[in-house]
PDBQT receptor file of N, H, CA, C and O in Angstrom, charges set to zero:
ATOM      1  N   MET A   1      34.714  87.970  22.856  1.00  0.00    +0.000 N 
ATOM      2  CA  MET A   1      33.757  87.600  23.778  1.00  0.00    +0.000 C 
ATOM      3  C   MET A   1      33.450  88.696  24.625  1.00  0.00    +0.000 C 
ATOM      4  O   MET A   1      34.313  89.316  25.246  1.00  0.00    +0.000 OA
ATOM      5  N   ALA A   2      32.091  88.977  24.667  1.00  0.00    +0.000 N 
ATOM      6  H   ALA A   2      31.389  88.474  24.163  1.00  0.00    +0.000 HD
ATOM      7  CA  ALA A   2      31.484  90.106  25.323  1.00  0.00    +0.000 C 
ATOM      8  C   ALA A   2      31.459  89.619  26.671  1.00  0.00    +0.000 C 
ATOM      9  O   ALA A   2      31.719  88.440  26.913  1.00  0.00    +0.000 OA
ATOM     10  N   GLY A   3      31.098  90.631  27.764  1.00  0.00    +0.000 N 
ATOM     11  H   GLY A   3      30.887  91.588  27.568  1.00  0.00    +0.000 HD
ATOM     12  CA  GLY A   3      30.830  90.136  29.116  1.00  0.00    +0.000 C 
ATOM     13  C   GLY A   3      29.663  89.477  29.238  1.00  0.00    +0.000 C 
ATOM     14  O   GLY A   3      28.986  89.148  28.265  1.00  0.00    +0.000 OA
ATOM     15  N   LYS A   4      29.309  89.209  30.609  1.00  0.00    +0.000 N 
ATOM     16  H   LYS A   4      29.859  89.476  31.400  1.00  0.00    +0.000 HD
ATOM     17  CA  LYS A   4      28.029  88.405  30.797  1.00  0.00    +0.000 C 
ATOM     18  C   LYS A   4      27.612  88.606  32.220  1.00  0.00    +0.000 C 
ATOM     19  O   LYS A   4      28.410  88.822  33.133  1.00  0.00    +0.000 OA
ATOM     20  N   PHE A   5      26.443  88.530  32.341  1.00  0.00    +0.000 N 
ATOM     21  H   PHE A   5      25.795  88.355  31.599  1.00  0.00    +0.000 HD
ATOM     22  CA  PHE A   5      25.615  88.517  33.667  1.00  0.00    +0.000 C 
ATOM     23  C   PHE A   5      25.540  87.302  34.248  1.00  0.00    +0.000 C 
ATOM     24  O   PHE A   5      25.217  86.331  33.563  1.00  0.00    +0.000 OA
ATOM     25  N   GLU A   6      25.827  87.173  35.595  1.00  0.00    +0.000 N 
ATOM     26  H   GLU A   6      26.089  87.961  36.151  1.00  0.00    +0.000 HD
ATOM     27  CA  GLU A   6      25.556  85.695  36.129  1.00  0.00    +0.000 C 
ATOM     28  C   GLU A   6      24.598  86.100  37.244  1.00  0.00    +0.000 C 
ATOM     29  O   GLU A   6      24.656  87.162  37.863  1.00  0.00    +0.000 OA
ATOM     30  N   VAL A   7      23.643  85.051  37.436  1.00  0.00    +0.000 N 
ATOM     31  H   VAL A   7      23.596  84.188  36.933  1.00  0.00    +0.000 HD
ATOM     32  CA  VAL A   7      22.543  85.296  38.592  1.00  0.00    +0.000 C 
ATOM     33  C   VAL A   7      22.947  84.183  39.525  1.00  0.00    +0.000 C 
ATOM     34  O   VAL A   7      23.313  83.100  39.066  1.00  0.00    +0.000 OA
ATOM     35  N   TYR A   8      22.898  84.390  40.676  1.00  0.00    +0.000 N 
ATOM     36  H   TYR A   8      22.601  85.269  41.049  1.00  0.00    +0.000 HD
ATOM     37  CA  TYR A   8      23.332  83.362  41.666  1.00  0.00    +0.000 C 
ATOM     38  C   TYR A   8      22.580  83.670  43.086  1.00  0.00    +0.000 C 
ATOM     39  O   TYR A   8      22.020  84.731  43.362  1.00  0.00    +0.000 OA
ATOM     40  N   GLU A   9      22.683  82.536  43.917  1.00  0.00    +0.000 N 
ATOM     41  H   GLU A   9      23.138  81.674  43.693  1.00  0.00    +0.000 HD
ATOM     42  CA  GLU A   9      22.041  82.622  45.197  1.00  0.00    +0.000 C 
ATOM     43  C   GLU A   9      23.090  82.850  46.134  1.00  0.00    +0.000 C 
ATOM     44  O   GLU A   9      24.064  82.098  46.135  1.00  0.00    +0.000 OA
ATOM     45  N   ASP A  10      22.992  83.920  47.029  1.00  0.00    +0.000 N 
ATOM     46  H   ASP A  10      22.201  84.531  47.028  1.00  0.00    +0.000 HD
ATOM     47  CA  ASP A  10      24.115  84.119  48.048  1.00  0.00    +0.000 C 
ATOM     48  C   ASP A  10      23.850  83.292  49.216  1.00  0.00    +0.000 C 
ATOM     49  O   ASP A  10      22.934  82.470  49.184  1.00  0.00    +0.000 OA
ATOM     50  N   ARG A  11      24.672  83.467  50.373  1.00  0.00    +0.000 N 
ATOM     51  H   ARG A  11      25.416  84.134  50.399  1.00  0.00    +0.000 HD
ATOM     52  CA  ARG A  11      24.567  82.656  51.367  1.00  0.00    +0.000 C 
ATOM     53  C   ARG A  11      23.358  82.708  52.189  1.00  0.00    +0.000 C 
ATOM     54  O   ARG A  11      22.990  81.793  52.926  1.00  0.00    +0.000 OA
ATOM     55  N   ALA A  12      22.697  83.940  52.007  1.00  0.00    +0.000 N 
ATOM     56  H   ALA A  12      22.996  84.683  51.408  1.00  0.00    +0.000 HD
ATOM     57  CA  ALA A  12      21.320  84.292  52.977  1.00  0.00    +0.000 C 
ATOM     58  C   ALA A  12      20.248  83.715  52.247  1.00  0.00    +0.000 C 
ATOM     59  O   ALA A  12      19.131  83.727  52.764  1.00  0.00    +0.000 OA
ATOM     60  N   GLY A  13      20.409  83.229  51.164  1.00  0.00    +0.000 N 
ATOM     61  H   GLY A  13      21.316  83.220  50.744  1.00  0.00    +0.000 HD
ATOM     62  CA  GLY A  13      19.360  82.765  50.256  1.00  0.00    +0.000 C 
ATOM     63  C   GLY A  13      18.676  83.853  49.216  1.00  0.00    +0.000 C 
ATOM     64  O   GLY A  13      17.650  83.605  48.582  1.00  0.00    +0.000 OA
ATOM     65  N   LYS A  14      19.255  84.838  49.156  1.00  0.00    +0.000 N 
ATOM     66  H   LYS A  14      20.088  85.040  49.671  1.00  0.00    +0.000 HD
ATOM     67  CA  LYS A  14      18.751  85.796  48.199  1.00  0.00    +0.000 C 
ATOM     68  C   LYS A  14      19.410  85.646  46.949  1.00  0.00    +0.000 C 
ATOM     69  O   LYS A  14      20.449  84.986  46.918  1.00  0.00    +0.000 OA
ATOM     70  N   PHE A  15      18.923  86.205  45.830  1.00  0.00    +0.000 N 
ATOM     71  H   PHE A  15      18.079  86.741  45.855  1.00  0.00    +0.000 HD
ATOM     72  CA  PHE A  15      19.344  86.263  44.561  1.00  0.00    +0.000 C 
ATOM     73  C   PHE A  15      20.021  87.525  44.138  1.00  0.00    +0.000 C 
ATOM     74  O   PHE A  15      19.490  88.619  44.332  1.00  0.00    +0.000 OA
ATOM     75  N   ARG A  16      21.340  87.374  43.487  1.00  0.00    +0.000 N 
ATOM     76  H   ARG A  16      21.772  86.486  43.330  1.00  0.00    +0.000 HD
ATOM     77  CA  ARG A  16      22.018  88.468  42.995  1.00  0.00    +0.000 C 
ATOM     78  C   ARG A  16      22.522  88.421  41.713  1.00  0.00    +0.000 C 
ATOM     79  O   ARG A  16      22.545  87.320  41.163  1.00  0.00    +0.000 OA
ATOM     80  N   PHE A  17      22.975  89.495  41.061  1.00  0.00    +0.000 N 
ATOM     81  H   PHE A  17      22.956  90.389  41.509  1.00  0.00    +0.000 HD
ATOM     82  CA  PHE A  17      23.654  89.304  39.854  1.00  0.00    +0.000 C 
ATOM     83  C   PHE A  17      24.916  89.908  39.837  1.00  0.00    +0.000 C 
ATOM     84  O   PHE A  17      25.127  90.882  40.559  1.00  0.00    +0.000 OA
ATOM     85  N   ARG A  18      25.855  89.413  39.041  1.00  0.00    +0.000 N 
ATOM     86  H   ARG A  18      25.683  88.622  38.454  1.00  0.00    +0.000 HD
ATOM     87  CA  ARG A  18      27.057  90.157  38.731  1.00  0.00    +0.000 C 
ATOM     88  C   ARG A  18      27.417  90.341  37.376  1.00  0.00    +0.000 C 
ATOM     89  O   ARG A  18      26.996  89.527  36.554  1.00  0.00    +0.000 OA
ATOM     90  N   LEU A  19      28.159  91.320  37.001  1.00  0.00    +0.000 N 
ATOM     91  H   LEU A  19      28.501  91.981  37.669  1.00  0.00    +0.000 HD
ATOM     92  CA  LEU A  19      28.458  91.542  35.596  1.00  0.00    +0.000 C 
ATOM     93  C   LEU A  19      29.966  91.266  35.496  1.00  0.00    +0.000 C 
ATOM     94  O   LEU A  19      30.792  91.943  36.108  1.00  0.00    +0.000 OA
ATOM     95  N   LYS A  20      30.274  90.262  34.715  1.00  0.00    +0.000 N 
ATOM     96  H   LYS A  20      29.603  89.711  34.218  1.00  0.00    +0.000 HD
ATOM     97  CA  LYS A  20      31.585  90.001  34.362  1.00  0.00    +0.000 C 
ATOM     98  C   LYS A  20      32.313  90.377  33.136  1.00  0.00    +0.000 C 
ATOM     99  O   LYS A  20      31.702  90.124  32.098  1.00  0.00    +0.000 OA
ATOM    100  N   ALA A  21      33.481  90.923  33.009  1.00  0.00    +0.000 N 
ATOM    101  H   ALA A  21      33.978  91.128  33.852  1.00  0.00    +0.000 HD
ATOM    102  CA  ALA A  21      34.183  91.336  31.794  1.00  0.00    +0.000 C 
ATOM    103  C   ALA A  21      34.517  89.917  31.144  1.00  0.00    +0.000 C 
ATOM    104  O   ALA A  21      34.352  88.808  31.653  1.00  0.00    +0.000 OA
ATOM    105  N   SER A  22      35.037  90.245  29.872  1.00  0.00    +0.000 N 
ATOM    106  H   SER A  22      35.171  91.146  29.459  1.00  0.00    +0.000 HD
ATOM    107  CA  SER A  22      35.223  88.995  29.131  1.00  0.00    +0.000 C 
ATOM    108  C   SER A  22      36.568  88.467  29.711  1.00  0.00    +0.000 C 
ATOM    109  O   SER A  22      36.854  87.307  29.416  1.00  0.00    +0.000 OA
ATOM    110  N   ASN A  23      37.431  89.164  30.498  1.00  0.00    +0.000 N 
ATOM    111  H   ASN A  23      37.199  90.106  30.738  1.00  0.00    +0.000 HD
ATOM    112  CA  ASN A  23      38.509  88.558  31.133  1.00  0.00    +0.000 C 
ATOM    113  C   ASN A  23      38.145  87.710  32.595  1.00  0.00    +0.000 C 
ATOM    114  O   ASN A  23      39.003  87.109  33.242  1.00  0.00    +0.000 OA
ATOM    115  N   GLY A  24      36.803  87.787  32.942  1.00  0.00    +0.000 N 
ATOM    116  H   GLY A  24      36.107  88.275  32.416  1.00  0.00    +0.000 HD
ATOM    117  CA  GLY A  24      36.248  86.965  34.142  1.00  0.00    +0.000 C 
ATOM    118  C   GLY A  24      36.166  88.010  35.468  1.00  0.00    +0.000 C 
ATOM    119  O   GLY A  24      35.698  87.696  36.562  1.00  0.00    +0.000 OA
ATOM    120  N   GLN A  25      36.691  89.231  35.137  1.00  0.00    +0.000 N 
ATOM    121  H   GLN A  25      37.071  89.486  34.248  1.00  0.00    +0.000 HD
ATOM    122  CA  GLN A  25      36.856  90.233  36.403  1.00  0.00    +0.000 C 
ATOM    123  C   GLN A  25      35.419  90.655  36.489  1.00  0.00    +0.000 C 
ATOM    124  O   GLN A  25      34.766  91.001  35.505  1.00  0.00    +0.000 OA
ATOM    125  N   VAL A  26      34.920  90.606  37.823  1.00  0.00    +0.000 N 
ATOM    126  H   VAL A  26      35.450  90.325  38.623  1.00  0.00    +0.000 HD
ATOM    127  CA  VAL A  26      33.717  91.309  38.191  1.00  0.00    +0.000 C 
ATOM    128  C   VAL A  26      33.808  92.740  38.127  1.00  0.00    +0.000 C 
ATOM    129  O   VAL A  26      34.709  93.347  38.706  1.00  0.00    +0.000 OA
ATOM    130  N   VAL A  27      32.802  93.381  37.364  1.00  0.00    +0.000 N 
ATOM    131  H   VAL A  27      32.070  92.888  36.893  1.00  0.00    +0.000 HD
ATOM    132  CA  VAL A  27      32.938  94.677  37.275  1.00  0.00    +0.000 C 
ATOM    133  C   VAL A  27      31.658  95.368  37.927  1.00  0.00    +0.000 C 
ATOM    134  O   VAL A  27      31.801  96.545  38.259  1.00  0.00    +0.000 OA
ATOM    135  N   ALA A  28      30.509  94.807  38.131  1.00  0.00    +0.000 N 
ATOM    136  H   ALA A  28      30.392  93.851  37.862  1.00  0.00    +0.000 HD
ATOM    137  CA  ALA A  28      29.448  95.377  38.676  1.00  0.00    +0.000 C 
ATOM    138  C   ALA A  28      28.606  94.069  39.422  1.00  0.00    +0.000 C 
ATOM    139  O   ALA A  28      28.480  92.959  38.906  1.00  0.00    +0.000 OA
ATOM    140  N   THR A  29      28.071  94.474  40.743  1.00  0.00    +0.000 N 
ATOM    141  H   THR A  29      28.174  95.376  41.162  1.00  0.00    +0.000 HD
ATOM    142  CA  THR A  29      27.385  93.826  41.421  1.00  0.00    +0.000 C 
ATOM    143  C   THR A  29      25.889  94.287  41.605  1.00  0.00    +0.000 C 
ATOM    144  O   THR A  29      25.714  95.506  41.608  1.00  0.00    +0.000 OA
ATOM    145  N   GLY A  30      24.723  93.427  41.766  1.00  0.00    +0.000 N 
ATOM    146  H   GLY A  30      24.865  92.437  41.763  1.00  0.00    +0.000 HD
ATOM    147  CA  GLY A  30      23.453  93.820  41.874  1.00  0.00    +0.000 C 
ATOM    148  C   GLY A  30      23.232  93.695  43.304  1.00  0.00    +0.000 C 
ATOM    149  O   GLY A  30      23.966  93.058  44.059  1.00  0.00    +0.000 OA
ATOM    150  N   GLU A  31      22.111  94.378  43.667  1.00  0.00    +0.000 N 
ATOM    151  H   GLU A  31      21.514  94.896  43.054  1.00  0.00    +0.000 HD
ATOM    152  CA  GLU A  31      21.435  94.156  45.069  1.00  0.00    +0.000 C 
ATOM    153  C   GLU A  31      20.801  92.746  45.285  1.00  0.00    +0.000 C 
ATOM    154  O   GLU A  31      20.592  92.017  44.316  1.00  0.00    +0.000 OA
ATOM    155  N   ALA A  32      20.487  92.354  46.599  1.00  0.00    +0.000 N 
ATOM    156  H   ALA A  32      20.657  92.947  47.386  1.00  0.00    +0.000 HD
ATOM    157  CA  ALA A  32      19.851  91.175  46.760  1.00  0.00    +0.000 C 
ATOM    158  C   ALA A  32      18.405  91.287  46.427  1.00  0.00    +0.000 C 
ATOM    159  O   ALA A  32      17.732  92.263  46.758  1.00  0.00    +0.000 OA
ATOM    160  N   TYR A  33      17.889  90.154  45.692  1.00  0.00    +0.000 N 
ATOM    161  H   TYR A  33      18.436  89.361  45.423  1.00  0.00    +0.000 HD
ATOM    162  CA  TYR A  33      16.572  89.932  45.423  1.00  0.00    +0.000 C 
ATOM    163  C   TYR A  33      15.702  88.691  45.866  1.00  0.00    +0.000 C 
ATOM    164  O   TYR A  33      16.189  87.561  45.832  1.00  0.00    +0.000 OA
ATOM    165  N   GLU A  34      14.406  88.920  46.281  1.00  0.00    +0.000 N 
ATOM    166  H   GLU A  34      14.010  89.837  46.308  1.00  0.00    +0.000 HD
ATOM    167  CA  GLU A  34      13.851  87.762  46.831  1.00  0.00    +0.000 C 
ATOM    168  C   GLU A  34      13.873  86.533  45.948  1.00  0.00    +0.000 C 
ATOM    169  O   GLU A  34      14.022  85.432  46.479  1.00  0.00    +0.000 OA
ATOM    170  N   ASN A  35      13.730  86.645  44.594  1.00  0.00    +0.000 N 
ATOM    171  H   ASN A  35      13.609  87.539  44.162  1.00  0.00    +0.000 HD
ATOM    172  CA  ASN A  35      13.781  85.498  43.635  1.00  0.00    +0.000 C 
ATOM    173  C   ASN A  35      14.624  85.548  42.467  1.00  0.00    +0.000 C 
ATOM    174  O   ASN A  35      15.147  86.606  42.119  1.00  0.00    +0.000 OA
ATOM    175  N   LYS A  36      14.796  84.411  41.810  1.00  0.00    +0.000 N 
ATOM    176  H   LYS A  36      14.371  83.551  42.093  1.00  0.00    +0.000 HD
ATOM    177  CA  LYS A  36      15.807  84.517  40.563  1.00  0.00    +0.000 C 
ATOM    178  C   LYS A  36      15.125  85.448  39.357  1.00  0.00    +0.000 C 
ATOM    179  O   LYS A  36      15.825  86.125  38.604  1.00  0.00    +0.000 OA
ATOM    180  N   ALA A  37      13.882  85.405  39.283  1.00  0.00    +0.000 N 
ATOM    181  H   ALA A  37      13.313  84.855  39.896  1.00  0.00    +0.000 HD
ATOM    182  CA  ALA A  37      13.240  86.182  38.239  1.00  0.00    +0.000 C 
ATOM    183  C   ALA A  37      13.591  87.542  38.430  1.00  0.00    +0.000 C 
ATOM    184  O   ALA A  37      13.949  88.151  37.421  1.00  0.00    +0.000 OA
ATOM    185  N   ALA A  38      13.559  88.280  39.748  1.00  0.00    +0.000 N 
ATOM    186  H   ALA A  38      13.269  87.785  40.568  1.00  0.00    +0.000 HD
ATOM    187  CA  ALA A  38      13.707  89.661  40.012  1.00  0.00    +0.000 C 
ATOM    188  C   ALA A  38      15.048  90.016  39.641  1.00  0.00    +0.000 C 
ATOM    189  O   ALA A  38      15.381  91.012  38.999  1.00  0.00    +0.000 OA
ATOM    190  N   ALA A  39      15.848  89.036  40.141  1.00  0.00    +0.000 N 
ATOM    191  H   ALA A  39      15.577  88.227  40.662  1.00  0.00    +0.000 HD
ATOM    192  CA  ALA A  39      17.260  89.290  39.780  1.00  0.00    +0.000 C 
ATOM    193  C   ALA A  39      17.626  89.512  38.357  1.00  0.00    +0.000 C 
ATOM    194  O   ALA A  39      18.331  90.459  38.007  1.00  0.00    +0.000 OA
ATOM    195  N   LYS A  40      17.097  88.553  37.475  1.00  0.00    +0.000 N 
ATOM    196  H   LYS A  40      16.524  87.784  37.759  1.00  0.00    +0.000 HD
ATOM    197  CA  LYS A  40      17.023  88.702  36.320  1.00  0.00    +0.000 C 
ATOM    198  C   LYS A  40      16.557  89.885  35.560  1.00  0.00    +0.000 C 
ATOM    199  O   LYS A  40      17.088  90.244  34.508  1.00  0.00    +0.000 OA
ATOM    200  N   LYS A  41      15.583  90.464  36.100  1.00  0.00    +0.000 N 
ATOM    201  H   LYS A  41      15.152  90.172  36.954  1.00  0.00    +0.000 HD
ATOM    202  CA  LYS A  41      14.915  91.686  35.641  1.00  0.00    +0.000 C 
ATOM    203  C   LYS A  41      15.924  92.752  36.088  1.00  0.00    +0.000 C 
ATOM    204  O   LYS A  41      16.089  93.773  35.421  1.00  0.00    +0.000 OA
ATOM    205  N   GLY A  42      16.582  92.513  37.197  1.00  0.00    +0.000 N 
ATOM    206  H   GLY A  42      16.448  91.683  37.739  1.00  0.00    +0.000 HD
ATOM    207  CA  GLY A  42      17.400  93.667  37.260  1.00  0.00    +0.000 C 
ATOM    208  C   GLY A  42      18.712  93.786  36.538  1.00  0.00    +0.000 C 
ATOM    209  O   GLY A  42      19.377  94.821  36.502  1.00  0.00    +0.000 OA
ATOM    210  N   CYS A  43      19.061  92.556  35.917  1.00  0.00    +0.000 N 
ATOM    211  H   CYS A  43      18.521  91.715  35.945  1.00  0.00    +0.000 HD
ATOM    212  CA  CYS A  43      19.952  92.511  34.959  1.00  0.00    +0.000 C 
ATOM    213  C   CYS A  43      19.546  93.122  33.770  1.00  0.00    +0.000 C 
ATOM    214  O   CYS A  43      20.369  93.800  33.155  1.00  0.00    +0.000 OA
ATOM    215  N   GLU A  44      18.474  92.996  33.373  1.00  0.00    +0.000 N 
ATOM    216  H   GLU A  44      17.806  92.445  33.872  1.00  0.00    +0.000 HD
ATOM    217  CA  GLU A  44      17.759  93.638  32.217  1.00  0.00    +0.000 C 
ATOM    218  C   GLU A  44      17.601  95.237  32.525  1.00  0.00    +0.000 C 
ATOM    219  O   GLU A  44      17.800  96.009  31.587  1.00  0.00    +0.000 OA
ATOM    220  N   SER A  45      17.348  95.613  33.450  1.00  0.00    +0.000 N 
ATOM    221  H   SER A  45      17.186  94.985  34.212  1.00  0.00    +0.000 HD
ATOM    222  CA  SER A  45      17.347  96.958  33.700  1.00  0.00    +0.000 C 
ATOM    223  C   SER A  45      18.609  97.669  33.558  1.00  0.00    +0.000 C 
ATOM    224  O   SER A  45      18.679  98.756  32.984  1.00  0.00    +0.000 OA
ATOM    225  N   VAL A  46      19.734  96.993  34.137  1.00  0.00    +0.000 N 
ATOM    226  H   VAL A  46      19.677  96.110  34.603  1.00  0.00    +0.000 HD
ATOM    227  CA  VAL A  46      21.154  97.595  33.913  1.00  0.00    +0.000 C 
ATOM    228  C   VAL A  46      21.457  97.700  32.464  1.00  0.00    +0.000 C 
ATOM    229  O   VAL A  46      21.991  98.724  32.037  1.00  0.00    +0.000 OA
ATOM    230  N   GLN A  47      21.155  96.723  31.687  1.00  0.00    +0.000 N 
ATOM    231  H   GLN A  47      20.722  95.891  32.034  1.00  0.00    +0.000 HD
ATOM    232  CA  GLN A  47      21.300  96.532  30.394  1.00  0.00    +0.000 C 
ATOM    233  C   GLN A  47      20.626  97.841  29.582  1.00  0.00    +0.000 C 
ATOM    234  O   GLN A  47      21.289  98.561  28.835  1.00  0.00    +0.000 OA
ATOM    235  N   ARG A  48      19.341  98.005  29.828  1.00  0.00    +0.000 N 
ATOM    236  H   ARG A  48      18.803  97.420  30.434  1.00  0.00    +0.000 HD
ATOM    237  CA  ARG A  48      18.677  99.091  29.214  1.00  0.00    +0.000 C 
ATOM    238  C   ARG A  48      19.262 100.406  29.786  1.00  0.00    +0.000 C 
ATOM    239  O   ARG A  48      19.374 101.266  28.913  1.00  0.00    +0.000 OA
ATOM    240  N   ALA A  49      19.626 100.755  30.903  1.00  0.00    +0.000 N 
ATOM    241  H   ALA A  49      19.534 100.056  31.612  1.00  0.00    +0.000 HD
ATOM    242  CA  ALA A  49      20.014 101.902  31.588  1.00  0.00    +0.000 C 
ATOM    243  C   ALA A  49      21.441 102.310  30.991  1.00  0.00    +0.000 C 
ATOM    244  O   ALA A  49      21.826 103.456  30.757  1.00  0.00    +0.000 OA
ATOM    245  N   ALA A  50      22.046 101.274  30.824  1.00  0.00    +0.000 N 
ATOM    246  H   ALA A  50      21.734 100.343  31.014  1.00  0.00    +0.000 HD
ATOM    247  CA  ALA A  50      23.776 101.697  30.303  1.00  0.00    +0.000 C 
ATOM    248  C   ALA A  50      23.742 101.923  28.865  1.00  0.00    +0.000 C 
ATOM    249  O   ALA A  50      24.629 102.651  28.420  1.00  0.00    +0.000 OA
ATOM    250  N   GLU A  51      22.797 101.388  27.963  1.00  0.00    +0.000 N 
ATOM    251  H   GLU A  51      22.076 100.796  28.325  1.00  0.00    +0.000 HD
ATOM    252  CA  GLU A  51      22.941 101.687  26.636  1.00  0.00    +0.000 C 
ATOM    253  C   GLU A  51      22.814 103.096  26.321  1.00  0.00    +0.000 C 
ATOM    254  O   GLU A  51      21.819 103.776  26.575  1.00  0.00    +0.000 OA
ATOM    255  N   GLY A  52      23.928 103.519  25.724  1.00  0.00    +0.000 N 
ATOM    256  H   GLY A  52      24.736 102.967  25.518  1.00  0.00    +0.000 HD
ATOM    257  CA  GLY A  52      24.136 104.905  25.180  1.00  0.00    +0.000 C 
ATOM    258  C   GLY A  52      24.342 105.861  26.428  1.00  0.00    +0.000 C 
ATOM    259  O   GLY A  52      24.254 107.062  26.173  1.00  0.00    +0.000 OA
ATOM    260  N   ALA A  53      24.625 105.472  27.848  1.00  0.00    +0.000 N 
ATOM    261  H   ALA A  53      24.696 104.496  28.055  1.00  0.00    +0.000 HD
ATOM    262  CA  ALA A  53      24.660 106.301  29.142  1.00  0.00    +0.000 C 
ATOM    263  C   ALA A  53      26.082 106.849  28.911  1.00  0.00    +0.000 C 
ATOM    264  O   ALA A  53      27.041 106.172  28.540  1.00  0.00    +0.000 OA
ATOM    265  N   GLU A  54      26.087 108.078  29.162  1.00  0.00    +0.000 N 
ATOM    266  H   GLU A  54      25.308 108.628  29.463  1.00  0.00    +0.000 HD
ATOM    267  CA  GLU A  54      27.476 108.818  29.272  1.00  0.00    +0.000 C 
ATOM    268  C   GLU A  54      28.246 108.779  30.487  1.00  0.00    +0.000 C 
ATOM    269  O   GLU A  54      27.685 108.596  31.568  1.00  0.00    +0.000 OA
ATOM    270  N   VAL A  55      29.616 108.954  30.380  1.00  0.00    +0.000 N 
ATOM    271  H   VAL A  55      30.071 109.102  29.503  1.00  0.00    +0.000 HD
ATOM    272  CA  VAL A  55      30.302 108.837  31.657  1.00  0.00    +0.000 C 
ATOM    273  C   VAL A  55      30.507 110.382  32.019  1.00  0.00    +0.000 C 
ATOM    274  O   VAL A  55      30.704 111.285  31.205  1.00  0.00    +0.000 OA
ATOM    275  N   VAL A  56      30.427 110.487  33.300  1.00  0.00    +0.000 N 
ATOM    276  H   VAL A  56      30.267 109.753  33.961  1.00  0.00    +0.000 HD
ATOM    277  CA  VAL A  56      30.607 111.856  33.816  1.00  0.00    +0.000 C 
ATOM    278  C   VAL A  56      31.350 111.980  34.982  1.00  0.00    +0.000 C 
ATOM    279  O   VAL A  56      31.229 110.946  35.640  1.00  0.00    +0.000 OA
ATOM    280  N   GLU A  57      32.069 112.799  35.526  1.00  0.00    +0.000 N 
ATOM    281  H   GLU A  57      32.167 113.638  34.991  1.00  0.00    +0.000 HD
ATOM    282  CA  GLU A  57      32.873 112.914  36.786  1.00  0.00    +0.000 C 
ATOM    283  C   GLU A  57      32.021 113.349  37.684  1.00  0.00    +0.000 C 
ATOM    284  O   GLU A  57      31.299 114.295  37.367  1.00  0.00    +0.000 OA
ATOM    285  N   ALA A  58      31.911 112.771  38.981  1.00  0.00    +0.000 N 
ATOM    286  H   ALA A  58      32.497 112.003  39.238  1.00  0.00    +0.000 HD
ATOM    287  CA  ALA A  58      31.229 113.140  40.013  1.00  0.00    +0.000 C 
ATOM    288  C   ALA A  58      31.835 114.028  40.859  1.00  0.00    +0.000 C 
ATOM    289  O   ALA A  58      32.974 113.778  41.256  1.00  0.00    +0.000 OA
ATOM    290  N   SER A  59      31.161 115.207  41.265  1.00  0.00    +0.000 N 
ATOM    291  H   SER A  59      30.236 115.409  40.942  1.00  0.00    +0.000 HD
ATOM    292  CA  SER A  59      32.049 116.216  42.216  1.00  0.00    +0.000 C 
ATOM    293  C   SER A  59      32.312 115.681  43.488  1.00  0.00    +0.000 C 
ATOM    294  O   SER A  59      31.516 114.838  43.902  1.00  0.00    +0.000 OA
ATOM    295  N   ASN A  60      33.205 115.976  44.146  1.00  0.00    +0.000 N 
ATOM    296  H   ASN A  60      33.852 116.660  43.810  1.00  0.00    +0.000 HD
ATOM    297  CA  ASN A  60      33.439 115.438  45.687  1.00  0.00    +0.000 C 
ATOM    298  C   ASN A  60      32.820 116.404  46.503  1.00  0.00    +0.000 C 
ATOM    299  O   ASN A  60      33.187 117.572  46.628  1.00  0.00    +0.000 OA
ATOM    300  N   ALA A  61      31.720 115.779  47.133  1.00  0.00    +0.000 N 
ATOM    301  H   ALA A  61      31.422 114.830  47.032  1.00  0.00    +0.000 HD
ATOM    302  CA  ALA A  61      30.873 116.601  48.106  1.00  0.00    +0.000 C 
ATOM    303  C   ALA A  61      31.278 116.509  49.411  1.00  0.00    +0.000 C 
ATOM    304  O   ALA A  61      30.675 117.125  50.290  1.00  0.00    +0.000 OA
TER     305      ALA A  61
């Protein structure tokens, strides 16, 4: 089973998303959005940006 995005309402009434691995572990979380539709668009943006993205090491600044 592949991972999945979950969209949920936080305690402050904002909408967020989290990406869960197939084992249920949260591997990424999104920022707070004003509505559920915007949170879903955030998921879609992450999906598009991650497709084919390379992994690089960040330098310690």
